[in-house]
SENU-922789 format. One line per 4 residues: number of its first residue (from 1); their letters; for each residue x, y, z of N, C-alpha, C. Coordinates in steps of 0.1 Angstrom, whole numbers, m for minus. Atoms other than C-alpha are relative to their C-alpha. Example, Ala and Ser with C-alpha at 12.3 -4.5 7.8 and 13.67 -1.06 7.14 Angstrom:
residues 2
1 = as = 9/m12/0/123/m45/78/9/12/0 | m9/m11/0/137/m11/71/m8/11/8
***
This chain:
residues 422
1 = mnsl = 6/11/m8/858/m119/m132/m15/m2/m5 | 14/1/5/822/m111/m144/0/m6/m14 | 0/5/14/832/m118/m180/3/m15/0 | m3/14/m1/846/m152/m169/m13/m8/4
5 = esrs = 12/7/m4/814/m161/m151/m11/m1/m11 | 10/0/10/792/m151/m180/4/m10/m11 | m4/9/11/813/m171/m205/m2/m15/5 | 2/13/m6/811/m201/m181/m14/m4/0
9 = hsrs = 15/3/0/773/m198/m178/m4/m3/m14 | 4/2/14/770/m195/m215/4/m13/m6 | m5/13/4/791/m226/m221/m8/m11/6 | 8/11/m6/770/m246/m196/m13/m1/m6
13 = nsfi = 13/0/6/738/m235/m212/0/m6/m14 | m1/6/14/750/m245/m247/4/m14/1 | m5/13/m2/764/m277/m233/m12/m10/3 | 11/9/m4/730/m290/m220/m7/m6/m12
17 = psal = 7/7/12/712/m295/m254/9/m10/m6 | m10/10/6/744/m312/m267/0/m13/8 | m1/12/m9/745/m335/m237/m13/m8/m1 | 13/7/0/708/m343/m239/m2/m9/m13
21 = tfes = 2/8/12/712/m357/m274/5/m14/2 | m5/14/m3/731/m387/m259/m8/m7/10 | 8/6/m10/704/m393/m233/m13/m6/m6 | 13/6/5/671/m412/m236/m11/11/m1
25 = atae = 11/m10/0/637/m394/m243/m5/3/13 | 5/m3/m14/627/m398/m207/9/10/7 | m9/m10/m6/658/m381/m195/m1/13/m6 | 2/m13/6/653/m354/m220/m12/8/6
29 = vigq = 12/m7/m6/618/m347/m207/2/5/14 | m3/m4/m14/630/m347/m171/9/12/1 | m10/m11/0/658/m324/m179/m5/13/m5 | 5/m13/5/636/m298/m196/m4/9/11
33 = hhpv = 4/m11/m10/630/m265/m177/m14/5/m4 | 13/m4/2/593/m256/m173/m2/14/7 | 3/m13/m7/583/m219/m165/m11/m2/10 | 10/0/m11/562/m212/m135/m14/2/m6
37 = vers = 13/m3/6/533/m199/m157/m7/m12/m5 | 6/12/5/529/m233/m173/m6/m9/12 | 5/8/m11/523/m248/m138/m10/8/9 | 9/m8/m7/498/m221/m127/m13/m8/3
41 = vlft = 13/8/m2/468/m244/m132/2/m10/11 | m2/10/m10/484/m271/m110/1/7/14 | m1/m7/m13/492/m245/m83/m14/4/4 | 14/m4/m4/456/m232/m84/m8/m11/5
45 = lttm = 8/12/m4/440/m266/m81/5/m4/14 | m6/4/m13/464/m275/m52/m5/10/11 | 5/m10/m10/455/m242/m34/m14/m2/3 | 14/2/m3/418/m249/m38/m3/m12/8
49 = vvli = 2/12/m7/421/m284/m25/4/3/15 | m4/m3/m14/440/m271/6/m10/8/7 | 10/m9/m6/415/m244/12/m13/m8/4 | 12/8/m3/386/m269/10/2/m9/12
53 = vlfi = m3/8/m11/403/m292/34/0/8/13 | 0/m9/m11/409/m263/58/m14/4/4 | 14/m4/m2/373/m252/55/m8/m11/7 | 7/11/m6/360/m286/62/5/m3/14
57 = sfkk = m6/3/m13/383/m290/92/m5/9/11 | 3/m10/m11/373/m258/110/m15/4/0 | 14/m4/1/337/m251/98/m9/m11/7 | 9/9/m8/311/m266/122/m14/0/m7
61 = ldri = 13/2/6/279/m280/107/m11/0/11 | 11/m1/m10/246/m272/125/m6/m14/3 | 6/13/m2/230/m306/120/1/m9/m13 | 0/10/11/233/m337/98/m12/m9/3
65 = vvat = 12/8/m2/199/m354/93/0/m11/m11 | 1/11/10/197/m388/76/m13/m7/3 | 13/6/m3/161/m402/72/m6/m3/m13 | 8/3/12/137/m417/47/m14/6/2
69 = grlv = 13/m5/0/103/m404/38/m2/12/m9 | 3/m12/8/90/m371/25/0/13/8 | 0/m13/m8/93/m334/35/m15/5/0 | 13/m6/m2/61/m318/49/2/13/6
73 = pvag = m1/m14/m6/59/m280/56/m7/1/13 | 5/m1/m13/54/m272/92/m12/10/1 | 11/m10/0/31/m243/83/m13/m5/m7 | 12/5/7/6/m265/65/2/1/m15
77 = titv = 0/0/14/m2/m270/29/m3/14/m6 | 2/m13/6/1/m238/8/m5/m2/m14 | 5/2/13/m21/m237/m23/1/13/m8 | m2/m11/8/m12/m213/m50/m9/m1/m12
81 = qpld = 9/0/11/m39/m204/m75/2/13/m8 | m3/m12/7/m26/m180/m101/m11/6/m8 | 11/m5/8/m58/m176/m121/m13/m4/6 | 13/3/m4/m94/m174/m111/m7/m8/m10
85 = kqii = 7/9/9/m117/m200/m125/m12/7/m6 | 12/m5/6/m145/m192/m149/m7/m12/m7 | 8/11/6/m173/m215/m162/m5/6/m13 | 5/m4/13/m179/m210/m199/m13/m7/m3
89 = sril = 13/6/3/m215/m215/m207/m3/m3/m15 | 2/2/15/m215/m210/m245/12/5/m7 | m10/m5/9/m190/m207/m272/m7/3/m13 | 8/m5/11/m203/m186/m301/7/m1/m13
93 = vsrg = m7/1/12/m176/m192/m326/6/m14/m2 | m5/14/3/m162/m223/m343/14/2/m6 | m14/0/5/m127/m232/m354/0/4/m15 | m1/m5/13/m118/m214/m386/m8/12/m3
97 = dvvk = 8/m12/2/m143/m186/m382/9/13/0 | m7/m13/0/m131/m151/m390/m9/10/8 | 7/m9/m8/m141/m127/m363/6/14/0 | m5/m14/0/m138/m89/m360/0/4/14
101 = kgtv = m2/m5/m14/m129/m69/m330/m14/5/5 | 13/m4/m5/m159/m64/m308/m10/m12/m1 | 9/12/1/m175/m98/m317/1/m8/13 | 1/8/m12/m187/m119/m288/5/m14/m4
105 = latc = m6/13/2/m166/m151/m287/m7/m11/8 | 5/10/m9/m181/m168/m257/m7/7/11 | 6/m6/m12/m202/m162/m226/3/m9/11 | m3/8/m12/m194/m173/m191/m11/1/10
109 = dptf = 10/0/m10/m216/m182/m162/3/11/10 | m3/m11/m9/m219/m150/m141/m3/m2/14 | 5/2/m14/m231/m166/m109/10/3/10 | m10/m2/m10/m199/m168/m90/6/14/0
113 = vqad = m6/m14/1/m184/m136/m104/m9/10/6 | 9/m10/m5/m215/m116/m96/m1/m1/15 | 1/1/m15/m217/m130/m61/12/6/7 | m12/m6/m5/m181/m120/m55/0/15/m1
117 = lvgl = 0/m15/3/m186/m86/m71/m10/7/10 | 9/m7/m10/m217/m78/m49/5/0/14 | m5/0/m13/m200/m90/m18/11/10/2 | m11/m9/m1/m169/m69/m25/m5/15/0
121 = qqkv = 6/m14/0/m190/m38/m33/m6/3/13 | 5/m2/m13/m208/m42/0/11/2/10 | m12/m2/m9/m175/m46/18/6/13/m1 | m6/m13/2/m160/m15/2/m9/11/5
125 = aslv = 9/m10/m5/m191/5/10/0/1/15 | m1/0/m15/m190/m6/46/13/6/5 | m13/m6/m5/m153/2/50/1/15/m3 | 0/m15/3/m157/36/33/m8/7/11
129 = aqrs = 8/m7/m10/m185/45/57/7/0/14 | m7/1/m13/m164/32/87/12/10/0 | m11/m10/1/m134/52/75/m4/14/2 | 5/m14/m1/m154/84/71/m4/3/15
133 = rmea = 4/m3/m14/m169/80/106/12/1/9 | m11/0/m9/m135/73/122/9/13/m3 | m7/m13/3/m119/103/103/m7/12/7 | 8/m10/m7/m147/125/116/3/1/15
137 = eeen = m3/1/m14/m140/113/151/14/5/3 | m14/m4/m2/m103/118/147/2/15/m1 | m1/m15/2/m108/154/135/m10/8/9 | 9/m6/m10/m134/160/163/m11/9/m7
141 = rpfv = 11/m7/7/m162/170/138/m11/m10/m1 | 12/9/1/m197/156/135/0/m8/m13 | 1/9/12/m203/127/112/m14/0/m5 | 13/m2/6/m232/134/89/m2/m10/m11
145 = psas = 2/10/10/m243/103/70/m10/4/m11 | 9/m2/11/m261/102/37/m13/m9/3 | 13/7/m3/m298/92/40/m1/m12/m10 | 2/11/10/m294/69/9/11/m11/2
149 = epya = m11/10/m2/m264/49/23/m2/m7/13 | 3/7/m12/m274/22/48/12/m2/9 | m12/3/m8/m238/15/59/4/13/7 | m3/m12/m7/m233/52/67/m10/2/11
153 = qlqa = 10/0/m11/m265/51/88/4/m8/11 | m5/10/m10/m251/21/106/12/6/8 | m12/m7/m6/m218/40/113/m5/12/8 | 5/m11/m8/m238/70/125/m6/m5/13
157 = siqr = 5/5/m13/m255/48/151/11/m5/9 | m12/3/m7/m221/34/161/6/12/6 | m6/m13/m5/m208/70/164/m8/5/12 | 8/m5/m11/m237/79/187/3/m8/13
161 = qrei = m3/9/m11/m230/49/209/14/3/6 | m14/m4/m5/m193/58/211/0/13/7 | 0/m13/m7/m201/94/220/m6/m2/14 | 6/2/m13/m223/82/248/10/m7/9
165 = efks = m10/7/m8/m196/58/260/12/10/4 | m11/m9/m2/m169/85/257/m5/11/11 | 5/m11/m9/m190/112/275/m2/m7/14 | 2/7/m13/m199/86/303/13/m2/7
169 = gvsd = m13/2/m7/m163/78/309/6/13/5 | m5/m13/m4/m152/114/310/m8/6/12 | 9/m5/m11/m182/123/332/3/m7/13 | m3/7/m13/m173/96/357/13/5/6
173 = fdqr = m12/m6/m5/m138/109/360/m2/14/5 | 2/m14/m5/m150/145/363/m7/0/13 | 8/0/m13/m175/136/391/10/m5/11 | m9/5/m10/m148/116/410/10/11/3
177 = ikmt = m10/m11/m3/m123/145/406/m7/11/8 | 7/m11/m7/m149/170/417/m3/m4/15 | 2/5/m14/m158/149/448/13/0/8 | m13/0/m7/m121/145/457/4/14/3
181 = esqv = m3/m14/m3/m116/182/453/m8/6/12 | 8/m4/m11/m144/188/477/5/m5/14 | m7/6/m12/m128/164/502/12/7/4 | m12/m7/m2/m95/182/498/m3/13/7
185 = kglr = 4/m13/m6/m112/215/505/m4/m1/15 | 5/2/m14/m130/201/536/12/m3/9 | m11/4/m8/m98/186/549/9/12/3 | m8/m12/m2/m79/219/544/m6/9/10
189 = dsea = 7/m8/m10/m106/237/563/1/m5/14 | m1/6/m13/m105/212/591/14/1/6 | m14/m2/m5/m67/214/593/2/14/5 | m2/m13/m4/m69/251/595/m7/3/14
193 = eyga = 8/m1/m13/m96/249/623/7/m6/11 | m8/7/m10/m76/223/642/12/8/4 | m12/m8/m3/m45/245/639/m3/12/8 | 3/m11/m8/m63/275/653/m3/m4/14
197 = rlki = 3/5/m13/m77/255/682/13/m4/8 | m12/5/m6/m43/240/688/8/12/5 | m7/m12/m4/m28/275/690/m6/5/13 | 7/m5/m13/m54/285/717/4/m10/11
201 = ateq = m3/10/m11/m48/252/736/14/2/5 | m14/m2/m4/m10/259/735/1/12/10 | m1/m12/m8/m15/293/750/m6/m3/14 | 6/4/m13/m39/279/777/9/m9/8
205 = semy = m10/9/m7/m13/252/786/11/9/7 | m11/m8/m6/14/279/791/m6/8/12 | 6/m8/m11/m10/300/812/m2/m8/13 | 3/8/m11/m20/271/834/13/m4/7
209 = ktle = m13/4/m6/16/261/839/5/12/9 | m5/m12/m8/24/297/851/m9/1/13 | 9/m1/m12/m7/297/874/3/m11/10 | m3/11/m9/3/263/888/12/3/8
213 = qeqv = m13/m4/m7/38/276/896/m3/10/11 | 4/m10/m10/21/305/915/m10/m5/9 | 9/7/m9/m2/280/932/m14/7/m1 | 14/m5/1/m33/297/918/m9/m10/m5
217 = tshl = 8/11/5/m46/266/901/6/m13/4 | m5/14/m4/m43/229/907/8/m6/m12 | m7/8/10/m21/204/889/m9/m7/m9 | 10/8/8/m52/185/878/m5/9/m12
221 = qsit = 5/m9/11/m64/215/858/11/2/m11 | m10/m1/10/m30/219/841/1/m13/m9 | 0/12/8/m30/182/831/m11/m1/m9 | 12/1/9/m65/185/817/2/9/m12
225 = vddq = m3/m9/11/m54/214/795/10/m6/m9 | m11/7/9/m23/195/783/m6/m11/m8 | 7/11/8/m46/166/774/m8/5/m12 | 7/m6/11/m68/188/753/10/5/m11
229 = ktel = m10/m4/10/m37/202/736/5/m12/m8 | m5/12/7/m24/167/728/m10/m6/m9 | 11/4/9/m58/157/714/m1/8/m13 | 0/m9/12/m58/187/691/12/m2/m9
233 = erqv = m11/3/9/m23/179/679/m2/m13/m8 | 3/12/7/m34/144/671/m10/3/m12 | 10/m3/11/m64/158/651/6/7/m11 | m7/m7/11/m42/182/632/8/m9/m8
237 = saar = m9/9/7/m18/154/623/m9/m9/m9 | 9/9/8/m47/131/612/m6/8/m12 | 5/m8/11/m62/159/591/10/3/m11 | m10/m2/10/m29/166/574/3/m13/m8
241 = ssld = m2/13/7/m24/129/566/m11/m3/m10 | 11/2/10/m59/127/551/1/9/m11 | m2/m10/11/m52/158/531/10/m4/m10 | m11/5/9/m20/144/517/m6/m12/m9
245 = asdh = 5/12/8/m38/111/507/m10/5/m10 | 10/m5/10/m67/131/491/7/7/m11 | m7/m7/10/m42/152/472/6/m10/m10 | m5/10/9/m25/121/458/m11/m7/m8
249 = qles = 11/6/7/m59/106/449/m5/9/m11 | 5/m10/10/m69/138/431/10/0/m12 | m10/0/11/m36/138/411/m2/m13/m8 | 1/13/7/m41/101/403/m13/0/m9
253 = lkeq = 12/m1/9/m77/107/390/2/9/m12 | m3/m9/12/m65/136/368/8/m7/m10 | m8/7/9/m38/114/354/m7/m12/m8 | 9/11/6/m63/85/348/m9/6/m11
257 = rrvf = 9/m6/10/m86/109/330/8/4/m13 | m8/m3/12/m57/121/307/4/m13/m8 | m3/12/6/m47/85/300/m12/m6/m8 | 12/5/6/m83/76/292/m2/8/m14
261 = lekw = 2/m8/12/m85/105/266/10/m4/m10 | m10/3/10/m52/96/250/m2/m14/m6 | 2/13/5/m60/59/248/m12/m1/m9 | 12/0/9/m94/66/233/4/5/m14
265 = rddn = m4/m6/12/m78/87/206/10/m10/m7 | m9/9/6/m49/62/200/m7/m12/m5 | 8/12/5/m73/33/197/m7/3/m13 | 8/m4/12/m94/52/172/10/1/m12
269 = lssl = m9/m3/11/m63/62/152/6/m14/m5 | m5/13/4/m49/26/152/m10/m8/m8 | 10/7/7/m82/12/141/m2/7/m14 | 1/m7/13/m84/39/113/11/m4/m10
273 = vdik = m11/5/9/m50/28/99/m3/m14/m5 | 4/14/4/m62/m8/99/m11/0/m10 | 12/m1/9/m95/1/82/5/5/m13 | m5/m5/13/m76/20/55/7/m11/m7
277 = nqld = m7/11/7/m54/m10/48/m10/m10/m5 | 10/9/5/m84/m32/46/m8/5/m12 | 8/m7/11/m102/m7/23/9/m1/m13 | m8/1/12/m72/m6/0/0/m14/m6
281 = qaqd = 0/14/4/m71/m44/m2/m14/m3/m7 | 13/3/6/m109/m46/m8/m2/7/m13 | 1/m8/13/m107/m19/m35/7/m7/m11 | m8/7/10/m80/m39/m53/m8/m13/m4
285 = dlak = 8/12/3/m101/m71/m50/m13/4/m8 | 12/m4/8/m132/m52/m63/4/3/m14 | m5/m3/14/m112/m39/m93/2/m13/m8 | m2/13/7/m102/m75/m101/m14/m7/m3
289 = akkl = 13/6/2/m138/m87/m96/m8/7/m12 | 6/m7/11/m150/m60/m120/6/m4/m14 | m6/5/12/m125/m71/m146/m6/m14/m4 | 6/13/3/m138/m107/m142/m14/1/m4
293 = selv = 14/m2/4/m174/m95/m145/m1/4/m14 | 0/m4/14/m165/m79/m178/3/m12/m9 | m3/11/9/m154/m113/m190/m12/m10/m1 | 12/8/2/m189/m127/m188/m3/m2/m14
297 = nlla = 0/2/15/m190/m120/m225/14/2/m5 | m14/m1/5/m156/m127/m240/m1/6/m14 | 1/m8/13/m152/m101/m267/13/1/m6 | m12/m4/8/m127/m95/m294/2/15/3
301 = ppql = m2/m14/m4/m111/m62/m286/m5/10/m11 | 6/m10/10/m125/m30/m304/11/4/m10 | m8/m3/11/m111/m17/m336/5/15/1 | m5/m14/1/m88/14/m338/10/0/m12
305 = lilr = m8/0/13/m74/21/m373/6/14/m2 | m7/m12/3/m48/47/m381/m2/3/m15 | 0/m4/14/m54/66/m414/12/8/m3 | m13/m6/3/m20/74/m428/m1/5/m15
309 = gelg = m1/m6/14/m15/97/m458/3/15/1 | m3/m14/0/m3/131/m468/m13/9/m1 | 11/m9/1/m25/162/m469/m6/m1/m14 | 7/0/13/m51/160/m496/m1/m13/m7
313 = tgkt = 0/13/7/m48/123/m503/m14/m7/2 | 13/6/m1/m84/116/m492/m4/m8/12 | 4/7/m12/m85/104/m457/m14/2/5 | 14/m3/m4/m117/122/m449/m10/m6/m10
317 = tlvk = 9/6/10/m132/110/m481/m2/m15/2 | 2/14/m4/m125/74/m470/m9/m2/12 | 9/0/m12/m142/81/m437/m15/2/m5 | 14/m2/5/m173/93/m457/m5/m13/m5
321 = giaq = 5/13/6/m175/60/m475/m3/m10/11 | 2/10/m11/m171/40/m442/m13/4/7 | 12/m5/m7/m198/62/m425/m13/m4/m8 | 12/4/9/m222/56/m455/m2/m15/1
325 = alda = 2/14/0/m216/19/m454/m6/m5/13 | 5/3/m13/m224/18/m417/m14/6/3 | 13/m7/m2/m256/39/m422/2/10/11 | m2/m10/m11/m240/64/m398/m2/14/m4
329 = aepd = 2/m14/5/m241/95/m420/1/0/m15 | m2/m2/14/m244/107/m455/13/6/m3 | m13/m6/3/m212/117/m473/2/15/2 | m1/m14/m2/m220/154/m472/m1/4/15
333 = evts = 1/m3/m15/m225/152/m434/13/m3/7 | m13/4/m6/m190/139/m428/10/11/m4 | m11/m10/3/m163/166/m425/12/m3/9 | m13/2/m8/m127/167/m412/m1/6/13
337 = ptft = 0/m6/m14/m125/172/m374/14/7/3 | m14/m6/m2/m93/193/m379/0/10/12 | 1/m9/m11/m105/219/m353/m7/m5/12 | 7/6/m11/m130/200/m333/6/m13/6
341 = llhe = m8/12/m4/m106/170/m331/m8/m13/0 | 8/12/m1/m135/145/m328/m14/1/m6 | 14/1/5/m167/136/m347/m5/m14/3 | 6/13/m4/m191/109/m335/m12/m3/m9
345 = ydgt = 11/4/8/m216/90/m356/m6/m13/5 | 7/12/m4/m242/63/m348/m4/m8/m12 | 4/8/12/m246/35/m373/m3/m14/4 | 3/14/m2/m253/m2/m376/10/m9/m7
349 = regk = m9/9/6/m231/m32/m384/m5/m14/3 | 6/13/m1/m246/m66/m391/m12/0/9 | 13/m1/m7/m279/m54/m376/2/4/15 | m2/m4/m14/m262/m43/m343/5/15/0
353 = pvkl = m4/m14/0/m256/m7/m333/16/1/1 | m14/m3/0/m221/7/m338/3/14/1 | m4/m14/m1/m203/39/m328/12/2/m9 | m11/m4/9/m181/55/m354/6/13/5
357 = fhld = m7/m12/m5/m155/79/m341/11/4/m10 | m9/m5/10/m135/101/m365/9/11/7 | m9/m9/m7/m104/118/m350/10/6/m9 | m11/m6/7/m79/142/m364/10/7/10
361 = vyrl = m10/m4/m10/m48/147/m342/11/8/m6 | m10/m7/6/m28/167/m366/5/12/8 | m3/m13/m7/m29/199/m345/5/m3/14 | m5/3/m14/m20/181/m312/16/m2/m1
365 = eger = m15/0/0/17/184/m302/6/m9/10 | m7/9/m9/22/159/m274/m11/m9/6 | 9/10/m6/8/130/m254/m9/6/10 | 8/m6/m10/m5/153/m227/m13/6/m6
369 = qlet = 11/m5/6/m28/170/m251/m9/m11/m5 | 8/12/5/m39/136/m265/m8/m5/11 | 8/6/m12/m50/125/m230/m13/7/2 | 13/m7/m1/m77/152/m231/m11/m5/m8
373 = lgld = 10/6/8/m95/133/m258/m7/m12/6 | 6/11/m6/m102/104/m236/m1/m12/m9 | 0/10/11/m92/79/m263/m4/m14/6 | 3/13/m6/m95/49/m239/m15/m2/2
377 = ellt = 14/1/m2/m131/57/m232/m8/m2/m13 | 6/2/13/m139/55/m269/1/m14/m4 | m3/13/4/m126/20/m272/m9/m10/7 | 10/9/m5/m158/1/m264/m2/m11/m10
381 = pdal = 1/11/10/m167/m33/m280/m8/4/m12 | 8/m4/11/m192/m16/m303/5/12/m8 | m6/m12/6/m168/11/m315/9/m3/m11 | m10/0/11/m149/17/m347/7/14/0
385 = vlve = m7/m13/m2/m123/45/m342/10/1/m11 | m8/m4/11/m106/61/m372/8/12/4 | m9/m11/m5/m76/84/m364/9/5/m12 | m9/m6/9/m60/107/m389/12/5/7
389 = wgek = m13/m4/m5/m23/114/m383/3/m7/14 | m2/7/m12/m24/88/m355/15/m5/2 | m13/6/m1/11/76/m364/10/10/7 | m9/m10/m7/25/108/m347/2/m5/15
393 = fksi = 0/3/m15/18/93/m312/3/m15/2 | m4/13/m4/34/62/m297/m12/m8/6 | 11/7/m7/3/55/m275/m11/m5/m10 | 10/4/10/m20/54/m306/5/m11/m8
397 = rkka = m6/11/8/4/32/m325/m1/m13/8 | 0/12/m9/4/8/m295/m14/m6/1 | 14/4/m2/m34/7/m292/m6/m4/m13 | 6/3/14/m41/5/m330/0/m14/m3
401 = tgei = 1/14/5/m53/m28/m344/2/m1/m15 | m3/1/14/m45/m18/m379/3/14/m6 | m4/m13/7/m35/9/m404/m5/0/m14 | 4/m2/14/m49/22/m437/9/11/m5
405 = sias = m9/m9/7/m23/39/m459/m6/4/m13 | 5/m6/12/m35/62/m487/11/8/m7 | m10/m7/8/m11/74/m514/m5/3/m14 | 4/m4/13/m16/93/m546/6/m9/m11
409 = aggd = m5/8/11/m13/72/m578/m1/8/m13 | 1/m8/12/m16/101/m602/m14/4/m3 | 13/m5/2/m46/123/m608/m9/m3/12 | 10/4/m11/m77/111/m588/2/m14/5
413 = arki = m2/14/m4/m63/76/m585/7/0/14 | m6/2/m13/m53/64/m550/4/m14/2 | m5/13/m4/m33/35/m537/m3/m2/15 | 4/2/m14/m48/21/m505/6/m14/5
417 = svtl = m6/12/m6/m29/m4/m483/m6/m2/14 | 6/3/m13/m46/m21/m453/9/m10/7 | m8/9/m8/m24/m36/m426/m7/m2/14 | 6/4/m12/m39/m54/m396/9/m8/9
421 = ke = m8/7/m10/m22/m66/m364/m6/m13/3 | 5/13/m4/m25/m102/m356/m3/m1/15
***
């Protein structure tokens, strides 16, 4: 049975192409079988359209606004100024001039920069003094200002006023507490006295009642004694009520005193945190202002040259020649700083003073040891820094403005190559 079905299916499949040969081209296209994979793009697009229609049908829009005009921010106009302005008063170089590192290129008007710098310096000094005073108060230690710092003296005056205010507040609570304690003590004594008299009056009342029953005393005397007993009971009750009220008042005063002390400390601590934040911001602004003040004279950056060459190629000899050219030292006065790491010479260049620094970092083994030389402090506008074996360290290569390579060319001859960074 299965074999008959398979033969029948095979004949039908082989019959379709033969039959299509007698049909038109359109019928042939319609009769072709297309796999599902070939229609995946159509299925995908159809699914996306259906999903979009469903999303639009069920998703609710918050608001649709149709209007003409322009958008205006409700918070007001926000001005963004990425760069601070500078007024250039003089330009000392012309187009096409060749300048060296350390050369003054232009000068700026220092009026606004110096005003901002002085203002920020005063603000930082004031905040530092205020922070020191508040820290001393927080740590419950005396604030001792420096005689040469006016802001510290001002904070010392504020500290004295706060101490007077604090002591006055605490003293007021202490006096009220002490007075209330005296009242409580007096009321307790009165309660005890009234209690003792009430006990005597109660015994008298019992005695008079017995005597009245025996007809020894009159009924009027018994009533009089009972009246005295009732009055004493009233006085005892009044004294007890006053004592309870005074106890509550005493506890309330003690709690108010505790809250006063905690609030005083919390207010000081909160203000201290705020002052520290203001000081951090002011110090950042001051650092920026100092950088701007340094731009009053726009300088080309200082020179740092790496002296590259094998041992014995004459790097120190080259430094001797440079020192002599700068009138910094005679050749026999210049030696290799192999063990001292750094030699410093004073010379002149184009009639202006110049610092010549000669370094040898061959014996240093890492960046941490290099930091002890304070290389950044040497890079001043009037400095020329020559470093032997500087190629060993990435930080020196990054800061270097050029490189002088010395190689042996046979005998006493040397091949010198100079490479400068643009």
